[in-house]
BADREN-499778 format. One record per residue (C-alpha): residue number from 1; residue in one letter; x, y, z. Coordinates in Angstrom, 1 decimal, decimal comma, padded with zeros to 4 digits, m for minus. Layout:
<sites>
<site n="NUM" res="A" X="X" Y="Y" Z="Z"/>
...
</sites>
This chain:
<sites>
<site n="1" res="M" X="128,1" Y="054,4" Z="173,7"/>
<site n="2" res="S" X="127,6" Y="050,8" Z="174,6"/>
<site n="3" res="S" X="123,9" Y="050,4" Z="175,2"/>
<site n="4" res="A" X="121,1" Y="047,8" Z="175,1"/>
<site n="5" res="K" X="119,3" Y="050,2" Z="172,8"/>
<site n="6" res="V" X="119,6" Y="050,1" Z="169,1"/>
<site n="7" res="V" X="121,7" Y="052,9" Z="167,6"/>
<site n="8" res="P" X="120,4" Y="054,2" Z="164,3"/>
<site n="9" res="V" X="123,1" Y="055,0" Z="161,7"/>
<site n="10" res="I" X="121,8" Y="057,3" Z="159,0"/>
<site n="11" res="L" X="123,8" Y="057,4" Z="155,8"/>
<site n="12" res="S" X="123,4" Y="060,9" Z="154,2"/>
<site n="13" res="G" X="126,4" Y="061,1" Z="151,9"/>
<site n="14" res="G" X="124,6" Y="060,5" Z="148,5"/>
<site n="15" res="A" X="124,2" Y="063,0" Z="145,7"/>
<site n="16" res="G" X="120,9" Y="061,8" Z="144,3"/>
<site n="17" res="T" X="121,8" Y="062,9" Z="140,8"/>
<site n="18" res="R" X="118,9" Y="061,0" Z="139,2"/>
<site n="19" res="L" X="116,5" Y="063,6" Z="140,7"/>
<site n="20" res="W" X="118,3" Y="066,5" Z="138,9"/>
<site n="21" res="P" X="117,7" Y="069,4" Z="138,6"/>
<site n="22" res="M" X="116,2" Y="069,7" Z="142,2"/>
<site n="23" res="S" X="118,8" Y="067,3" Z="143,7"/>
<site n="24" res="R" X="122,3" Y="068,6" Z="143,3"/>
<site n="25" res="A" X="125,6" Y="068,2" Z="145,1"/>
<site n="26" res="E" X="125,0" Y="071,2" Z="147,2"/>
<site n="27" res="S" X="121,4" Y="070,2" Z="148,0"/>
<site n="28" res="P" X="121,0" Y="066,4" Z="147,5"/>
<site n="29" res="K" X="117,7" Y="064,6" Z="147,5"/>
<site n="30" res="Q" X="117,8" Y="063,6" Z="151,2"/>
<site n="31" res="L" X="117,8" Y="067,2" Z="152,2"/>
<site n="32" res="L" X="114,7" Y="068,0" Z="150,1"/>
<site n="33" res="P" X="111,0" Y="067,8" Z="150,9"/>
<site n="34" res="L" X="110,2" Y="065,4" Z="148,0"/>
<site n="35" res="T" X="107,4" Y="063,2" Z="149,4"/>
<site n="36" res="A" X="106,1" Y="065,3" Z="152,3"/>
<site n="37" res="D" X="106,4" Y="068,7" Z="153,9"/>
<site n="38" res="E" X="109,5" Y="067,4" Z="155,8"/>
<site n="39" res="T" X="112,7" Y="066,4" Z="154,1"/>
<site n="40" res="M" X="113,7" Y="062,8" Z="153,4"/>
<site n="41" res="L" X="116,3" Y="063,0" Z="156,2"/>
<site n="42" res="Q" X="113,8" Y="064,3" Z="158,7"/>
<site n="43" res="L" X="111,4" Y="061,5" Z="157,9"/>
<site n="44" res="T" X="114,2" Y="059,0" Z="158,3"/>
<site n="45" res="A" X="115,1" Y="060,4" Z="161,7"/>
<site n="46" res="R" X="111,5" Y="060,3" Z="162,9"/>
<site n="47" res="R" X="111,3" Y="056,5" Z="162,2"/>
<site n="48" res="T" X="113,6" Y="055,9" Z="165,2"/>
<site n="49" res="A" X="112,5" Y="058,7" Z="167,5"/>
<site n="50" res="D" X="111,2" Y="056,2" Z="170,1"/>
<site n="51" res="D" X="113,5" Y="056,7" Z="173,1"/>
<site n="52" res="A" X="112,5" Y="053,5" Z="174,7"/>
<site n="53" res="Q" X="113,9" Y="051,4" Z="171,8"/>
<site n="54" res="F" X="116,4" Y="053,6" Z="170,1"/>
<site n="55" res="A" X="119,4" Y="055,6" Z="171,2"/>
<site n="56" res="P" X="120,2" Y="059,0" Z="169,5"/>
<site n="57" res="A" X="121,3" Y="058,5" Z="165,9"/>
<site n="58" res="I" X="124,7" Y="058,7" Z="164,4"/>
<site n="59" res="V" X="124,6" Y="060,5" Z="161,0"/>
<site n="60" res="V" X="127,4" Y="060,1" Z="158,4"/>
<site n="61" res="A" X="127,4" Y="062,8" Z="155,9"/>
<site n="62" res="N" X="129,3" Y="065,1" Z="153,5"/>
<site n="63" res="A" X="131,1" Y="067,9" Z="155,5"/>
<site n="64" res="F" X="129,6" Y="070,5" Z="153,1"/>
<site n="65" res="H" X="126,1" Y="069,7" Z="154,5"/>
<site n="66" res="A" X="126,8" Y="069,9" Z="158,2"/>
<site n="67" res="D" X="124,9" Y="073,1" Z="159,0"/>
<site n="68" res="T" X="121,9" Y="072,0" Z="157,0"/>
<site n="69" res="I" X="121,7" Y="068,6" Z="158,6"/>
<site n="70" res="E" X="122,0" Y="070,0" Z="162,1"/>
<site n="71" res="A" X="119,2" Y="072,5" Z="161,4"/>
<site n="72" res="Q" X="116,9" Y="069,9" Z="159,8"/>
<site n="73" res="L" X="117,4" Y="067,4" Z="162,7"/>
<site n="74" res="G" X="116,9" Y="070,1" Z="165,2"/>
<site n="75" res="A" X="113,6" Y="071,1" Z="163,6"/>
<site n="76" res="V" X="112,2" Y="067,7" Z="164,2"/>
<site n="77" res="A" X="113,8" Y="067,3" Z="167,7"/>
<site n="78" res="A" X="115,9" Y="064,5" Z="166,5"/>
<site n="79" res="G" X="119,5" Y="065,7" Z="167,1"/>
<site n="80" res="A" X="122,3" Y="063,2" Z="166,4"/>
<site n="81" res="S" X="124,6" Y="061,9" Z="169,1"/>
<site n="82" res="A" X="127,4" Y="062,2" Z="166,5"/>
<site n="83" res="L" X="127,6" Y="063,8" Z="163,1"/>
<site n="84" res="I" X="130,5" Y="062,2" Z="161,2"/>
<site n="85" res="L" X="131,5" Y="064,4" Z="158,4"/>
<site n="86" res="E" X="133,3" Y="062,5" Z="155,6"/>
<site n="87" res="P" X="136,2" Y="064,4" Z="154,0"/>
<site n="88" res="I" X="135,7" Y="062,3" Z="150,9"/>
<site n="89" res="G" X="133,2" Y="059,8" Z="149,7"/>
<site n="90" res="R" X="134,3" Y="056,2" Z="150,0"/>
<site n="91" res="N" X="130,9" Y="054,4" Z="149,5"/>
<site n="92" res="T" X="128,9" Y="052,7" Z="152,3"/>
<site n="93" res="A" X="131,3" Y="050,1" Z="153,8"/>
<site n="94" res="P" X="133,9" Y="052,6" Z="155,1"/>
<site n="95" res="A" X="131,1" Y="055,1" Z="156,1"/>
<site n="96" res="I" X="129,5" Y="052,4" Z="158,3"/>
<site n="97" res="A" X="132,9" Y="051,5" Z="159,8"/>
<site n="98" res="L" X="133,3" Y="055,2" Z="161,0"/>
<site n="99" res="A" X="129,8" Y="054,9" Z="162,6"/>
<site n="100" res="A" X="130,6" Y="051,5" Z="164,2"/>
<site n="101" res="I" X="133,8" Y="053,0" Z="165,7"/>
<site n="102" res="A" X="131,9" Y="056,1" Z="167,0"/>
<site n="103" res="A" X="129,3" Y="053,7" Z="168,6"/>
<site n="104" res="G" X="132,1" Y="052,2" Z="170,7"/>
<site n="105" res="G" X="133,1" Y="049,2" Z="168,5"/>
<site n="106" res="D" X="131,4" Y="047,0" Z="171,0"/>
<site n="107" res="E" X="128,2" Y="044,8" Z="171,2"/>
<site n="108" res="T" X="126,0" Y="047,8" Z="170,5"/>
<site n="109" res="P" X="123,4" Y="046,9" Z="167,9"/>
<site n="110" res="L" X="123,4" Y="049,3" Z="164,9"/>
<site n="111" res="L" X="120,5" Y="049,9" Z="162,5"/>
<site n="112" res="V" X="121,9" Y="051,2" Z="159,2"/>
<site n="113" res="M" X="119,5" Y="053,2" Z="157,1"/>
<site n="114" res="P" X="119,9" Y="055,3" Z="153,9"/>
<site n="115" res="S" X="118,6" Y="058,9" Z="154,5"/>
<site n="116" res="D" X="116,6" Y="059,1" Z="151,3"/>
<site n="117" res="H" X="114,1" Y="056,2" Z="151,3"/>
<site n="118" res="V" X="110,4" Y="056,1" Z="151,8"/>
<site n="119" res="I" X="108,8" Y="053,7" Z="154,4"/>
<site n="120" res="D" X="105,1" Y="054,2" Z="154,6"/>
<site n="121" res="D" X="104,4" Y="051,5" Z="157,2"/>
<site n="122" res="V" X="106,7" Y="052,3" Z="160,1"/>
<site n="123" res="A" X="104,9" Y="049,9" Z="162,4"/>
<site n="124" res="A" X="105,8" Y="047,0" Z="160,0"/>
<site n="125" res="F" X="109,4" Y="048,3" Z="159,9"/>
<site n="126" res="H" X="109,6" Y="048,3" Z="163,7"/>
<site n="127" res="A" X="108,1" Y="044,8" Z="163,8"/>
<site n="128" res="A" X="110,9" Y="043,6" Z="161,4"/>
<site n="129" res="I" X="113,5" Y="045,2" Z="163,6"/>
<site n="130" res="A" X="112,1" Y="043,3" Z="166,6"/>
<site n="131" res="R" X="112,4" Y="040,0" Z="164,7"/>
<site n="132" res="A" X="116,0" Y="040,8" Z="163,7"/>
<site n="133" res="L" X="117,2" Y="041,9" Z="167,1"/>
<site n="134" res="P" X="117,7" Y="038,6" Z="168,9"/>
<site n="135" res="L" X="119,9" Y="037,2" Z="166,0"/>
<site n="136" res="V" X="121,8" Y="040,5" Z="165,9"/>
<site n="137" res="R" X="122,6" Y="040,2" Z="169,6"/>
<site n="138" res="E" X="123,9" Y="036,7" Z="168,8"/>
<site n="139" res="G" X="126,3" Y="038,0" Z="166,2"/>
<site n="140" res="W" X="124,4" Y="037,7" Z="162,9"/>
<site n="141" res="L" X="124,5" Y="040,3" Z="160,2"/>
<site n="142" res="V" X="120,9" Y="041,0" Z="159,1"/>
<site n="143" res="T" X="119,5" Y="042,7" Z="156,0"/>
<site n="144" res="F" X="115,9" Y="043,6" Z="155,4"/>
<site n="145" res="G" X="114,4" Y="042,1" Z="152,3"/>
<site n="146" res="I" X="111,6" Y="044,1" Z="150,7"/>
<site n="147" res="T" X="108,7" Y="042,0" Z="149,5"/>
<site n="148" res="P" X="108,7" Y="042,6" Z="145,7"/>
<site n="149" res="D" X="105,6" Y="043,5" Z="143,8"/>
<site n="150" res="A" X="107,1" Y="043,7" Z="140,3"/>
<site n="151" res="P" X="110,1" Y="042,2" Z="138,4"/>
<site n="152" res="E" X="112,2" Y="045,3" Z="138,9"/>
<site n="153" res="T" X="115,6" Y="045,2" Z="137,1"/>
<site n="154" res="G" X="116,9" Y="048,3" Z="138,9"/>
<site n="155" res="Y" X="117,3" Y="046,6" Z="142,3"/>
<site n="156" res="G" X="119,5" Y="043,9" Z="143,7"/>
<site n="157" res="Y" X="117,8" Y="040,8" Z="145,1"/>
<site n="158" res="I" X="118,2" Y="038,6" Z="148,1"/>
<site n="159" res="Q" X="117,5" Y="034,8" Z="147,9"/>
<site n="160" res="A" X="116,2" Y="033,6" Z="151,2"/>
<site n="161" res="A" X="117,0" Y="030,0" Z="152,4"/>
<site n="162" res="D" X="115,9" Y="028,2" Z="155,6"/>
<site n="163" res="E" X="114,3" Y="029,9" Z="158,5"/>
<site n="164" res="V" X="116,7" Y="030,4" Z="161,4"/>
<site n="165" res="A" X="114,3" Y="032,3" Z="163,7"/>
<site n="166" res="P" X="110,6" Y="033,3" Z="163,4"/>
<site n="167" res="G" X="110,3" Y="035,5" Z="160,4"/>
<site n="168" res="V" X="114,1" Y="035,5" Z="159,8"/>
<site n="169" res="H" X="115,9" Y="033,5" Z="157,0"/>
<site n="170" res="R" X="119,5" Y="032,6" Z="156,3"/>
<site n="171" res="V" X="120,6" Y="034,4" Z="153,1"/>
<site n="172" res="A" X="121,4" Y="031,9" Z="150,3"/>
<site n="173" res="R" X="122,8" Y="034,5" Z="147,9"/>
<site n="174" res="F" X="122,8" Y="038,1" Z="146,8"/>
<site n="175" res="V" X="121,8" Y="038,7" Z="143,2"/>
<site n="176" res="E" X="123,0" Y="041,8" Z="141,2"/>
<site n="177" res="K" X="120,5" Y="043,9" Z="139,3"/>
<site n="178" res="P" X="119,1" Y="041,2" Z="137,0"/>
<site n="179" res="A" X="117,9" Y="041,1" Z="133,4"/>
<site n="180" res="R" X="114,1" Y="041,1" Z="133,0"/>
<site n="181" res="A" X="113,7" Y="037,4" Z="132,5"/>
<site n="182" res="A" X="115,8" Y="036,6" Z="135,6"/>
<site n="183" res="A" X="113,8" Y="039,1" Z="137,7"/>
<site n="184" res="E" X="110,5" Y="037,5" Z="136,5"/>
<site n="185" res="A" X="111,9" Y="034,0" Z="137,5"/>
<site n="186" res="M" X="112,9" Y="035,2" Z="140,9"/>
<site n="187" res="L" X="109,5" Y="036,8" Z="141,5"/>
<site n="188" res="A" X="107,8" Y="033,6" Z="140,4"/>
<site n="189" res="A" X="110,0" Y="031,5" Z="142,8"/>
<site n="190" res="G" X="108,7" Y="033,5" Z="145,7"/>
<site n="191" res="N" X="111,7" Y="033,3" Z="148,0"/>
<site n="192" res="H" X="113,5" Y="036,4" Z="146,6"/>
<site n="193" res="Y" X="113,3" Y="040,0" Z="148,0"/>
<site n="194" res="W" X="114,6" Y="043,4" Z="146,9"/>
<site n="195" res="N" X="117,7" Y="044,5" Z="148,6"/>
<site n="196" res="G" X="116,7" Y="047,7" Z="150,3"/>
<site n="197" res="G" X="120,1" Y="048,6" Z="151,7"/>
<site n="198" res="I" X="118,9" Y="048,5" Z="155,4"/>
<site n="199" res="F" X="121,0" Y="046,5" Z="157,8"/>
<site n="200" res="M" X="121,3" Y="045,5" Z="161,4"/>
<site n="201" res="F" X="124,4" Y="044,1" Z="163,2"/>
<site n="202" res="R" X="126,5" Y="044,6" Z="166,3"/>
<site n="203" res="A" X="129,3" Y="047,2" Z="165,9"/>
<site n="204" res="D" X="132,0" Y="044,8" Z="166,9"/>
<site n="205" res="I" X="130,8" Y="042,1" Z="164,5"/>
<site n="206" res="Y" X="130,7" Y="044,5" Z="161,6"/>
<site n="207" res="L" X="134,2" Y="045,7" Z="162,3"/>
<site n="208" res="G" X="135,4" Y="042,1" Z="162,7"/>
<site n="209" res="E" X="134,0" Y="041,1" Z="159,3"/>
<site n="210" res="L" X="135,4" Y="044,2" Z="157,7"/>
<site n="211" res="A" X="138,9" Y="043,3" Z="159,1"/>
<site n="212" res="A" X="138,5" Y="039,8" Z="157,7"/>
<site n="213" res="H" X="137,3" Y="040,7" Z="154,2"/>
<site n="214" res="A" X="138,5" Y="044,2" Z="153,6"/>
<site n="215" res="P" X="141,4" Y="044,8" Z="156,0"/>
<site n="216" res="Q" X="142,7" Y="048,0" Z="154,5"/>
<site n="217" res="M" X="139,3" Y="049,5" Z="154,8"/>
<site n="218" res="R" X="139,2" Y="048,6" Z="158,5"/>
<site n="219" res="V" X="142,7" Y="050,0" Z="159,1"/>
<site n="220" res="S" X="141,9" Y="053,3" Z="157,3"/>
<site n="221" res="A" X="138,7" Y="053,8" Z="159,1"/>
<site n="222" res="G" X="140,3" Y="053,2" Z="162,4"/>
<site n="223" res="Q" X="143,2" Y="055,6" Z="161,7"/>
<site n="224" res="A" X="140,8" Y="058,2" Z="160,4"/>
<site n="225" res="M" X="138,8" Y="058,1" Z="163,7"/>
<site n="226" res="D" X="141,9" Y="057,9" Z="165,9"/>
<site n="227" res="R" X="143,1" Y="061,1" Z="164,3"/>
<site n="228" res="A" X="139,7" Y="062,7" Z="164,0"/>
<site n="229" res="R" X="139,0" Y="066,3" Z="165,1"/>
<site n="230" res="H" X="136,0" Y="066,8" Z="167,4"/>
<site n="231" res="Q" X="133,8" Y="069,9" Z="167,5"/>
<site n="232" res="G" X="130,8" Y="069,4" Z="169,7"/>
<site n="233" res="S" X="128,8" Y="066,5" Z="168,3"/>
<site n="234" res="R" X="130,7" Y="066,8" Z="165,0"/>
<site n="235" res="I" X="133,4" Y="064,4" Z="164,1"/>
<site n="236" res="Y" X="135,9" Y="065,2" Z="161,3"/>
<site n="237" res="P" X="137,8" Y="062,0" Z="160,4"/>
<site n="238" res="D" X="141,4" Y="062,5" Z="159,3"/>
<site n="239" res="A" X="141,3" Y="063,2" Z="155,6"/>
<site n="240" res="D" X="144,5" Y="061,5" Z="154,6"/>
<site n="241" res="A" X="143,8" Y="058,3" Z="156,5"/>
<site n="242" res="F" X="140,3" Y="058,0" Z="155,2"/>
<site n="243" res="A" X="141,4" Y="058,7" Z="151,6"/>
<site n="244" res="A" X="143,6" Y="055,7" Z="151,8"/>
<site n="245" res="S" X="140,6" Y="053,4" Z="152,2"/>
<site n="246" res="P" X="139,3" Y="051,5" Z="149,2"/>
<site n="247" res="A" X="135,8" Y="052,6" Z="148,1"/>
<site n="248" res="D" X="133,2" Y="049,8" Z="148,2"/>
<site n="249" res="S" X="129,7" Y="049,1" Z="149,3"/>
<site n="250" res="I" X="128,8" Y="047,1" Z="152,3"/>
<site n="251" res="D" X="127,2" Y="044,5" Z="150,0"/>
<site n="252" res="Y" X="130,4" Y="043,7" Z="148,2"/>
<site n="253" res="A" X="132,8" Y="044,3" Z="151,1"/>
<site n="254" res="V" X="131,0" Y="042,4" Z="153,8"/>
<site n="255" res="M" X="127,5" Y="041,0" Z="153,3"/>
<site n="256" res="E" X="128,3" Y="038,8" Z="150,3"/>
<site n="257" res="K" X="131,3" Y="037,3" Z="152,1"/>
<site n="258" res="A" X="130,3" Y="036,9" Z="155,7"/>
<site n="259" res="G" X="129,2" Y="033,6" Z="157,1"/>
<site n="260" res="R" X="126,2" Y="034,3" Z="159,3"/>
<site n="261" res="V" X="124,0" Y="036,6" Z="157,2"/>
<site n="262" res="A" X="120,2" Y="036,6" Z="157,6"/>
<site n="263" res="C" X="117,3" Y="038,3" Z="155,9"/>
<site n="264" res="V" X="114,0" Y="039,6" Z="157,5"/>
<site n="265" res="P" X="111,4" Y="039,8" Z="154,7"/>
<site n="266" res="V" X="109,1" Y="042,8" Z="155,2"/>
<site n="267" res="S" X="106,4" Y="044,6" Z="153,3"/>
<site n="268" res="M" X="106,4" Y="048,2" Z="154,6"/>
<site n="269" res="G" X="105,6" Y="050,5" Z="151,7"/>
<site n="270" res="W" X="109,3" Y="051,0" Z="150,8"/>
<site n="271" res="S" X="110,7" Y="053,0" Z="147,9"/>
<site n="272" res="D" X="114,2" Y="054,3" Z="147,3"/>
<site n="273" res="V" X="112,7" Y="057,2" Z="145,3"/>
<site n="274" res="G" X="115,3" Y="056,5" Z="142,7"/>
<site n="275" res="S" X="113,8" Y="058,5" Z="139,8"/>
<site n="276" res="W" X="111,2" Y="061,1" Z="138,9"/>
<site n="277" res="D" X="109,0" Y="058,1" Z="137,7"/>
<site n="278" res="A" X="109,3" Y="056,6" Z="141,2"/>
<site n="279" res="L" X="108,3" Y="059,9" Z="142,8"/>
<site n="280" res="H" X="105,3" Y="060,2" Z="140,5"/>
<site n="281" res="A" X="104,2" Y="056,6" Z="141,5"/>
<site n="282" res="L" X="104,4" Y="057,7" Z="145,2"/>
<site n="283" res="S" X="102,7" Y="061,0" Z="144,8"/>
<site n="284" res="H" X="099,1" Y="061,9" Z="145,5"/>
<site n="285" res="C" X="097,7" Y="062,7" Z="142,0"/>
<site n="286" res="D" X="094,7" Y="064,6" Z="140,9"/>
<site n="287" res="G" X="091,8" Y="063,1" Z="138,9"/>
<site n="288" res="D" X="093,8" Y="063,3" Z="135,7"/>
<site n="289" res="G" X="096,8" Y="061,5" Z="137,2"/>
<site n="290" res="N" X="098,9" Y="064,7" Z="137,6"/>
<site n="291" res="A" X="101,3" Y="065,2" Z="140,5"/>
<site n="292" res="C" X="102,0" Y="068,9" Z="140,7"/>
<site n="293" res="R" X="103,9" Y="070,9" Z="143,2"/>
<site n="294" res="G" X="105,0" Y="074,6" Z="143,2"/>
<site n="295" res="D" X="103,8" Y="077,3" Z="140,9"/>
<site n="296" res="V" X="102,1" Y="075,1" Z="138,3"/>
<site n="297" res="V" X="099,2" Y="075,7" Z="136,0"/>
<site n="298" res="A" X="098,1" Y="072,6" Z="134,0"/>
<site n="299" res="L" X="095,1" Y="072,5" Z="131,6"/>
<site n="300" res="D" X="093,9" Y="069,5" Z="129,6"/>
<site n="301" res="T" X="097,0" Y="067,7" Z="131,0"/>
<site n="302" res="S" X="097,1" Y="064,1" Z="132,2"/>
<site n="303" res="G" X="099,6" Y="061,7" Z="133,8"/>
<site n="304" res="C" X="102,3" Y="064,2" Z="134,4"/>
<site n="305" res="L" X="104,7" Y="065,0" Z="137,2"/>
<site n="306" res="I" X="105,2" Y="068,8" Z="137,2"/>
<site n="307" res="R" X="107,3" Y="070,5" Z="139,9"/>
<site n="308" res="S" X="108,9" Y="073,9" Z="140,4"/>
<site n="309" res="D" X="110,7" Y="075,5" Z="143,3"/>
<site n="310" res="G" X="110,6" Y="078,9" Z="141,7"/>
<site n="311" res="L" X="109,7" Y="079,4" Z="138,0"/>
<site n="312" res="R" X="106,1" Y="079,1" Z="137,0"/>
<site n="313" res="I" X="105,3" Y="076,1" Z="134,8"/>
<site n="314" res="A" X="102,3" Y="076,3" Z="132,5"/>
<site n="315" res="A" X="101,3" Y="073,2" Z="130,6"/>
<site n="316" res="V" X="098,4" Y="072,7" Z="128,1"/>
<site n="317" res="G" X="097,4" Y="069,6" Z="126,3"/>
<site n="318" res="V" X="100,3" Y="067,4" Z="127,3"/>
<site n="319" res="S" X="100,3" Y="063,9" Z="128,8"/>
<site n="320" res="D" X="102,8" Y="061,5" Z="130,5"/>
<site n="321" res="L" X="105,6" Y="064,0" Z="130,9"/>
<site n="322" res="I" X="108,0" Y="064,8" Z="133,7"/>
<site n="323" res="I" X="108,6" Y="068,6" Z="133,9"/>
<site n="324" res="V" X="110,8" Y="069,9" Z="136,7"/>
<site n="325" res="A" X="112,1" Y="073,4" Z="137,1"/>
<site n="326" res="S" X="114,8" Y="074,3" Z="139,7"/>
<site n="327" res="G" X="116,9" Y="077,5" Z="139,7"/>
<site n="328" res="Q" X="117,8" Y="078,2" Z="136,1"/>
<site n="329" res="D" X="117,3" Y="074,6" Z="134,9"/>
<site n="330" res="V" X="114,3" Y="072,9" Z="133,4"/>
<site n="331" res="L" X="114,0" Y="069,2" Z="132,8"/>
<site n="332" res="V" X="111,5" Y="067,8" Z="130,3"/>
<site n="333" res="L" X="111,2" Y="064,1" Z="129,4"/>
<site n="334" res="P" X="108,6" Y="061,4" Z="128,9"/>
<site n="335" res="R" X="107,5" Y="059,4" Z="131,8"/>
<site n="336" res="G" X="109,2" Y="056,1" Z="131,7"/>
<site n="337" res="R" X="112,6" Y="057,5" Z="130,7"/>
<site n="338" res="S" X="113,6" Y="059,3" Z="133,9"/>
<site n="339" res="Q" X="116,6" Y="056,9" Z="134,5"/>
<site n="340" res="E" X="118,2" Y="058,7" Z="131,5"/>
<site n="341" res="V" X="118,7" Y="061,9" Z="133,6"/>
<site n="342" res="K" X="122,3" Y="060,6" Z="134,1"/>
<site n="343" res="R" X="122,8" Y="060,6" Z="130,4"/>
<site n="344" res="L" X="121,8" Y="064,2" Z="130,3"/>
<site n="345" res="L" X="124,2" Y="065,2" Z="133,1"/>
<site n="346" res="E" X="127,0" Y="063,4" Z="131,3"/>
<site n="347" res="A" X="126,2" Y="065,3" Z="128,1"/>
<site n="348" res="M" X="126,1" Y="068,6" Z="129,9"/>
<site n="349" res="K" X="129,5" Y="067,9" Z="131,4"/>
<site n="350" res="R" X="130,9" Y="067,3" Z="128,0"/>
</sites>
């Protein structure tokens, strides 16, 4: 698959539990139409549908979702060149290694994207890719820094250093999710960006860095692909070999340890849609600030996100609530506390 074109790598293995009850293991957030009529996965695939610039995508996903993913990509005429079906989740670093091997492990440039993010300004995204590509071809690992508009504590940050090419900066350091005061200080400093989890690098460079900094991960991924079962465009990595890989993110395993790492700052209307509050902020609201979808009747109600994929929801005289019904489950909580959905899930498991 060695090619001058950029190969998109779409990571679709996440569970998206913060958007329960609609997002579940059997139907995670990337496979749902949360922000538009098309699903998050379909919108992601459309961003790299330009045949002149991009090769067909490689999708890495949970084997349980194979049929759904193929159907969704087929519906938007964005079939994948390879659908790598993980036998077990091992976080992003091993998943990307599988894709890099499938891409040929050569100088092919890879664009790694989560399947469940929003990018409103695709033209700005493509311009950022164009700025990154010359350095990628030279062997740099590039991450895209999202221009921050608030001192968010739920995101990691990237501190940019000197400019190494027009619109591209060497990375000084990665910062874990900060306390509020630290986030405010970074925002004031002006050379910090949100880490959006989107990356570009050559397949061979990534695999080389992985071998240097996480050798067992590289060995396990290689063995899993050597012993993989192929069925059309589907690739089933060997389960035992892949299970032997340590589980770690690309940030920890590679990006924070590699030498030549660069950041392309970009403002492109990005969101990771990480909570119901985030979805409300992205949604088109009525004159009372309500974002309603599904069978919903709301009277004298304001500032609410109300969604249903089946049950009718009737609301009267309430404000600033999140109300979501899916299947037999109903979620009700105040806006501003949607990050606590994980607490609810843990309580229900107990």
